[in-house]
C-alpha positions as CSV (number, residue, x, y, z in Angstrom):
1,M,-0.1,0.9,22.8
2,P,1.4,-2.5,23.6
3,A,5.0,-3.1,22.5
4,L,5.3,-4.9,19.2
5,Q,6.5,-8.5,19.4
6,N,7.5,-8.3,15.7
7,D,8.7,-4.9,14.7
8,T,10.5,-5.9,11.6
9,L,8.3,-3.9,9.2
10,I,8.6,-0.8,11.3
11,R,12.4,-1.1,11.4
12,A,12.6,-1.7,7.7
13,L,10.4,1.4,7.0
14,L,12.6,3.5,9.2
15,R,15.7,2.2,7.4
16,Q,17.0,0.4,10.5
17,P,18.8,-3.0,10.5
18,T,16.5,-6.1,10.2
19,A,17.2,-9.8,10.2
20,Y,15.1,-10.5,7.1
21,T,12.8,-8.8,4.6
22,P,9.3,-8.2,6.0
23,V,6.3,-9.4,3.9
24,W,2.7,-8.3,3.7
25,L,0.0,-8.2,1.0
26,M,-1.7,-5.1,-0.2
27,R,-5.0,-7.1,-0.4
28,Q,-4.2,-9.4,2.5
29,A,-7.8,-10.2,3.2
30,G,-9.8,-11.1,0.1
31,R,-11.6,-13.6,-2.1
32,Y,-8.7,-16.0,-2.3
33,L,-9.5,-17.0,1.3
34,P,-12.5,-19.2,1.8
35,E,-13.0,-17.8,5.3
36,Y,-13.2,-14.3,3.8
37,N,-16.0,-15.4,1.4
38,E,-17.9,-16.8,4.4
39,A,-17.6,-13.6,6.3
40,R,-18.7,-11.6,3.3
41,R,-21.7,-13.9,2.9
42,R,-22.7,-13.2,6.6
43,A,-22.3,-9.5,6.0
44,G,-24.5,-9.5,3.0
45,S,-22.4,-7.1,0.9
46,F,-18.8,-5.8,0.6
47,L,-19.9,-2.4,2.0
48,A,-21.6,-4.0,5.0
49,L,-18.5,-6.0,5.6
50,C,-16.4,-2.7,5.7
51,K,-19.0,-0.9,7.9
52,T,-19.4,-3.7,10.5
53,P,-16.3,-3.3,12.9
54,S,-16.5,-6.9,14.2
55,L,-16.5,-8.4,10.7
56,A,-13.9,-6.0,9.4
57,A,-11.6,-6.9,12.3
58,E,-12.3,-10.6,11.7
59,V,-11.2,-10.5,8.0
60,T,-8.3,-8.2,8.8
61,L,-6.9,-11.0,11.0
62,Q,-7.7,-14.0,8.8
63,P,-4.5,-14.0,6.7
64,L,-2.4,-14.0,9.9
65,E,-4.0,-17.4,10.8
66,R,-2.6,-18.9,7.6
67,F,0.7,-17.1,7.0
68,P,3.5,-15.8,9.2
69,L,3.2,-12.3,7.7
70,D,4.9,-9.3,9.2
71,A,1.8,-7.0,9.3
72,A,-1.9,-6.8,9.3
73,I,-3.6,-4.2,7.0
74,L,-6.9,-2.8,8.1
75,F,-9.8,-4.2,6.0
76,S,-11.5,-1.1,4.6
77,D,-11.8,0.7,1.3
78,I,-10.4,4.0,0.0
79,L,-13.9,5.1,-1.1
80,T,-15.3,5.3,2.4
81,I,-14.3,9.0,2.4
82,P,-16.4,10.1,-0.6
83,D,-19.2,7.8,0.7
84,A,-19.1,9.8,4.0
85,M,-19.3,13.0,1.9
86,G,-22.7,11.9,0.7
87,L,-21.9,10.6,-2.8
88,G,-23.8,7.4,-2.3
89,L,-21.3,4.6,-2.7
90,Y,-22.5,1.2,-3.9
91,F,-21.0,-1.8,-5.5
92,A,-22.5,-3.2,-8.7
93,E,-22.0,-7.0,-9.0
94,G,-19.1,-7.6,-11.5
95,E,-18.6,-3.8,-12.1
96,G,-16.9,-2.5,-9.0
97,P,-17.6,0.7,-7.1
98,R,-20.1,3.3,-8.3
99,F,-21.4,6.6,-6.9
100,E,-25.1,7.7,-7.2
101,R,-24.1,11.3,-7.2
102,P,-20.8,12.0,-9.1
103,L,-19.4,15.5,-9.0
104,R,-19.6,17.3,-12.4
105,D,-20.2,21.0,-11.6
106,E,-19.2,23.8,-9.3
107,T,-22.4,23.6,-7.2
108,S,-21.9,19.9,-6.2
109,I,-18.2,20.5,-5.4
110,A,-18.9,23.6,-3.4
111,R,-21.3,21.6,-1.1
112,L,-18.6,19.1,-0.1
113,A,-17.1,19.1,3.3
114,A,-14.4,16.9,4.8
115,P,-16.2,14.3,7.0
116,D,-15.4,14.0,10.7
117,P,-13.9,10.6,11.2
118,S,-15.3,10.3,14.7
119,E,-18.8,10.5,13.3
120,S,-19.5,9.3,9.7
121,L,-16.3,7.1,9.6
122,R,-16.6,5.9,13.2
123,Y,-16.8,2.3,12.0
124,V,-13.2,2.5,10.6
125,I,-11.9,3.7,14.0
126,D,-13.9,1.0,15.9
127,A,-12.5,-1.7,13.6
128,I,-9.0,-0.5,14.4
129,G,-9.8,-0.9,18.1
130,E,-11.1,-4.4,17.7
131,V,-8.1,-5.5,15.6
132,R,-5.6,-4.0,18.1
133,R,-7.2,-5.8,21.0
134,T,-7.0,-9.1,19.3
135,L,-3.5,-8.6,17.8
136,A,-2.1,-7.6,21.2
137,G,1.1,-6.3,19.5
138,K,1.8,-9.5,17.6
139,V,2.6,-7.5,14.4
140,P,2.1,-3.9,13.2
141,L,-1.3,-2.8,11.9
142,I,-1.3,-0.7,8.7
143,G,-3.9,2.0,8.1
144,F,-4.4,3.7,4.8
145,S,-6.3,6.1,2.6
146,G,-6.5,6.9,-1.1
147,S,-4.7,10.0,-2.3
148,P,-6.7,13.2,-2.9
149,Y,-6.4,12.8,-6.7
150,T,-7.3,9.1,-6.7
151,L,-10.4,9.8,-4.7
152,A,-11.2,12.7,-7.1
153,C,-11.0,10.3,-10.0
154,Y,-13.8,8.2,-8.6
155,M,-15.8,11.1,-7.3
156,V,-15.9,12.9,-10.7
157,E,-16.3,9.8,-12.9
158,G,-18.8,8.1,-10.7
159,Q,-17.1,4.7,-11.3
160,A,-13.8,3.2,-12.4
161,S,-12.6,4.2,-15.9
162,E,-10.1,3.2,-18.5
163,D,-9.2,6.8,-19.4
164,W,-10.6,9.0,-16.6
165,R,-12.0,11.3,-19.2
166,N,-14.3,13.4,-17.1
167,V,-11.7,14.2,-14.4
168,K,-9.1,15.0,-17.0
169,L,-11.5,17.3,-18.8
170,M,-12.1,19.1,-15.5
171,L,-8.3,19.3,-15.0
172,H,-7.8,21.0,-18.4
173,Q,-11.0,23.0,-18.8
174,H,-11.7,24.0,-15.1
175,P,-8.5,23.4,-13.2
176,S,-9.6,25.7,-10.3
177,L,-12.6,23.5,-9.8
178,L,-10.5,20.4,-9.5
179,H,-8.1,22.2,-7.2
180,R,-11.1,23.0,-4.9
181,L,-12.1,19.4,-4.8
182,L,-8.6,18.3,-4.1
183,E,-8.3,20.8,-1.2
184,T,-11.4,19.2,0.4
185,N,-10.1,15.7,-0.2
186,T,-6.7,16.7,1.3
187,R,-8.4,17.8,4.5
188,A,-10.5,14.6,4.6
189,V,-7.5,12.3,3.9
190,A,-5.4,14.0,6.6
191,A,-8.2,13.8,9.1
192,L,-8.9,10.1,8.5
193,L,-5.2,9.1,8.7
194,N,-4.7,11.2,11.9
195,A,-7.7,9.5,13.4
196,Q,-6.3,6.1,12.4
197,I,-3.0,7.0,14.1
198,E,-4.8,8.1,17.2
199,A,-6.7,4.9,17.2
200,G,-3.5,2.9,17.2
201,V,-2.3,1.9,13.7
202,N,1.5,1.5,13.5
203,V,1.9,2.5,9.8
204,V,-0.1,4.6,7.4
205,M,-0.1,4.3,3.6
206,I,-1.3,6.6,0.9
207,F,-2.5,4.8,-2.3
208,D,-2.1,7.1,-5.3
209,T,-3.6,4.5,-7.6
210,W,-4.3,6.8,-10.5
211,G,-1.6,9.5,-10.2
212,G,0.4,7.6,-12.7
213,S,-2.2,8.2,-15.4
214,L,-1.3,11.9,-15.5
215,S,1.4,13.8,-17.5
216,A,4.5,14.8,-15.6
217,A,3.4,18.4,-15.1
218,S,-0.2,17.4,-14.1
219,Y,1.1,14.8,-11.7
220,R,3.2,17.4,-9.9
221,E,0.3,19.9,-9.7
222,F,-2.7,17.8,-9.1
223,S,-1.4,14.6,-7.3
224,L,2.0,15.0,-5.7
225,E,1.3,18.5,-4.4
226,Y,-1.7,17.3,-2.5
227,I,0.1,14.2,-1.2
228,Q,2.7,16.6,0.2
229,R,0.0,18.7,1.9
230,V,-1.5,15.6,3.5
231,L,2.0,14.6,4.8
232,S,2.4,18.1,6.3
233,Q,-0.8,17.7,8.3
234,L,-0.1,14.2,9.7
235,K,0.7,13.6,13.3
236,R,3.5,11.2,12.6
237,S,3.9,9.7,16.0
238,S,1.8,7.9,18.6
239,G,3.2,8.8,22.0
240,A,6.9,8.4,21.7
241,T,6.6,6.0,18.8
242,R,7.1,7.2,15.2
243,V,4.4,6.1,12.7
244,P,6.0,5.6,9.3
245,V,4.3,6.8,6.2
246,I,4.3,5.0,2.8
247,V,3.5,6.7,-0.4
248,F,2.7,4.5,-3.5
249,T,1.9,5.9,-6.9
250,K,1.0,3.1,-9.3
251,G,2.9,3.9,-12.5
252,G,5.0,6.4,-10.6
253,A,8.4,5.2,-11.8
254,P,9.3,8.5,-13.7
255,W,8.9,10.5,-10.4
256,L,10.5,8.4,-7.7
257,E,12.9,11.1,-6.7
258,R,10.0,13.6,-6.3
259,I,8.0,11.1,-4.3
260,A,10.9,10.5,-2.0
261,A,11.4,14.2,-1.6
262,T,7.9,14.6,0.0
263,G,9.4,13.4,3.3
264,C,7.6,10.1,3.3
265,D,9.4,7.2,5.1
266,C,9.0,4.7,2.3
267,V,8.3,4.8,-1.5
268,G,6.1,2.1,-2.9
269,L,7.2,0.6,-6.3
270,D,5.1,-1.3,-8.8
271,W,6.5,-4.5,-10.4
272,S,7.7,-2.6,-13.5
273,V,10.4,-0.9,-11.5
274,D,14.0,-2.2,-11.3
275,L,14.7,-2.1,-7.6
276,G,18.4,-1.4,-7.9
277,D,17.7,1.5,-10.2
278,A,15.2,2.9,-7.8
279,R,17.7,2.7,-5.0
280,R,20.3,4.5,-7.0
281,R,17.9,7.2,-8.0
282,I,16.5,8.1,-4.5
283,G,19.6,7.3,-2.4
284,A,19.3,6.2,1.2
285,G,16.7,8.8,2.2
286,A,13.7,6.5,2.1
287,A,12.9,2.9,2.4
288,L,11.7,0.9,-0.7
289,Q,8.6,-1.2,-0.8
290,G,8.2,-3.3,-3.8
291,N,5.4,-5.4,-5.4
292,L,5.3,-8.9,-6.8
293,D,3.3,-9.4,-9.9
294,P,0.3,-11.3,-8.6
295,A,0.3,-13.6,-11.6
296,V,3.5,-15.1,-10.2
297,L,1.6,-16.6,-7.3
298,L,-0.4,-18.8,-9.7
299,A,2.7,-20.4,-11.1
300,S,3.4,-24.0,-10.0
301,T,7.0,-22.9,-9.5
302,L,8.2,-19.4,-8.8
303,P,10.3,-17.9,-11.7
304,W,13.1,-16.8,-9.4
305,G,13.4,-20.3,-7.9
306,A,14.9,-20.3,-4.5
307,A,17.3,-17.4,-5.1
308,P,15.7,-13.9,-4.9
309,A,18.5,-13.0,-2.4
310,P,20.7,-11.0,-4.9
311,I,17.7,-8.8,-5.5
312,L,17.2,-8.1,-1.9
313,W,20.9,-7.5,-1.1
314,R,21.3,-5.1,-4.0
315,A,18.4,-2.9,-2.8
316,S,19.9,-2.4,0.7
317,P,20.9,1.3,1.0
318,R,24.6,1.7,1.8
319,S,24.7,-1.7,3.5
320,T,25.2,-4.1,0.5
321,L,28.6,-5.1,1.7
322,Q,27.8,-5.4,5.4
323,S,27.1,-8.6,7.3
324,R,23.7,-9.8,8.2
325,P,23.4,-8.3,11.7
326,T,23.5,-4.8,10.3
327,Q,21.7,-5.5,7.0
328,S,19.0,-3.1,6.0
329,H,16.3,-4.8,3.9
330,P,13.5,-3.4,1.7
331,V,9.9,-4.3,2.3
332,A,8.2,-6.9,0.2
333,A,4.6,-6.1,-0.5
334,I,2.7,-8.4,-2.8
335,R,0.0,-6.5,-4.7
336,S,-3.0,-8.6,-5.5
337,S,-4.4,-6.7,-8.4
338,Q,-8.1,-6.6,-9.5
339,G,-6.7,-7.5,-12.9
340,A,-5.9,-11.1,-11.8
341,P,-9.2,-12.9,-11.2
342,P,-7.7,-16.4,-11.0
343,L,-5.6,-15.2,-8.0
344,V,-8.6,-14.1,-6.0
345,K,-10.9,-16.9,-6.9
346,T,-8.8,-20.0,-6.5
347,M,-6.8,-21.7,-3.7
348,T,-3.7,-21.5,-5.9
349,G,-3.4,-18.0,-4.6
350,T,-3.0,-19.2,-1.0
351,R,-0.3,-21.7,-1.9
352,G,1.5,-19.1,-3.9
353,V,1.4,-16.6,-1.0
354,G,2.8,-19.0,1.4
355,R,5.5,-20.1,-0.9
356,A,6.5,-16.5,-1.7
357,Q,6.5,-15.5,2.0
358,R,8.8,-18.4,2.9
359,L,11.3,-17.7,0.1
360,I,11.5,-14.0,0.8
361,H,12.1,-14.5,4.5
362,S,14.6,-17.3,4.0
363,A,16.5,-15.5,1.2
364,A,17.0,-12.3,3.3
365,R,18.1,-14.3,6.3
366,K,20.9,-15.7,4.2
367,A,22.4,-12.3,3.4
368,P,26.1,-12.7,2.8
369,S,29.1,-11.2,4.6
370,G,31.0,-8.4,2.8
371,A,33.6,-10.9,1.4
372,E,30.9,-13.3,0.3
373,F,29.0,-10.6,-1.5
374,R,32.0,-9.3,-3.3
375,G,32.6,-12.8,-4.5
376,L,29.0,-12.9,-5.8
377,A,29.4,-9.6,-7.5
378,R,32.6,-10.7,-9.3
379,R,30.6,-13.7,-10.7
380,G,28.0,-11.3,-12.0
381,L,25.1,-12.0,-9.6
382,Q,24.7,-8.3,-8.8
383,S,24.0,-7.3,-12.4
384,A,22.8,-9.5,-15.3
385,D,21.4,-12.5,-13.3
386,S,19.6,-10.4,-10.7
387,S,18.2,-8.0,-13.2
388,A,16.4,-10.9,-14.8
389,Y,14.8,-11.7,-11.5
390,L,13.9,-8.0,-10.9
391,N,11.9,-8.0,-14.1
392,A,9.6,-10.6,-12.5
393,L,9.9,-9.6,-8.9
394,A,10.5,-6.0,-7.7
395,F,11.1,-5.7,-4.0
């Protein structure tokens, strides 16, 4: 694996000193880019785009041609795993992903087997190889998977849902059946992430998109427990290089301490979380990765103006009063939600992304010395003023 020319993201995830806050987008390649739309047109469909390594590699790299971002994230989809299990994934225009054969009974779940990534998911591994050859170590490459529970939600419902009624009925009426499905999904997720690590990704992320829809007890039993099992099976190094693991539960604010206790390197936060509060709760044992409300990128001016710096400083574990050369920064990840159609359909999104990236990088580079920060704190910038920014922007 070539040495990284920009390892800022890796250092931040491992809680090492960085000169600035690294920035990447969770949907870095998408419909807000005209060149992405052209590649999708050539592919013929979203699924064909995912399954054609050369095109998947092309769109993975497109955002880096526009913005000086600190990572590439592999263009793929979390539902490639259940598709490889034979559930028949397809995308209905305007309605999102659907499965031809959802899982509703013991017989269908008993037939499931974790797919071999070197066979039915080979296109994912091949895309990683193509991206790495072109990147040549310019920035890290992020691989990912859905969590076992999030995959189960789609596999049982057969499509996206507002209340996930069928999977929750299974959880309450036939918990052993859901556990059986989650065990299979856990093997599949661990196998795919290990294959991605072996293929050369520098970071892996687990998207627990729907774990936050559960009660506290159900979250621990049916989501977090299986994330922990995935982590226990991961080969968290590539040669002598450690591969950091990020865990993100959307709506997971009540359980940040438990997520950090899984042993992940970084805890992802949604934009409803106060970053300073998250740091106090989990301590310095894990890095923090926060999300910008995507609607902010459509604004003609950013609500935090040119001063997000107090937010970034206050999130630095045990280094708030240190000078810039030893400053440890959180990771800024901008989450482009499906719930923001204007962002993904207009060029306003590209202008907003570039503006946010420039402000985040420059603000973190201006981190104060200890004396300067104490002066800012005395003037209240560590509390009331920055909390207002945090409500709009959680890093």
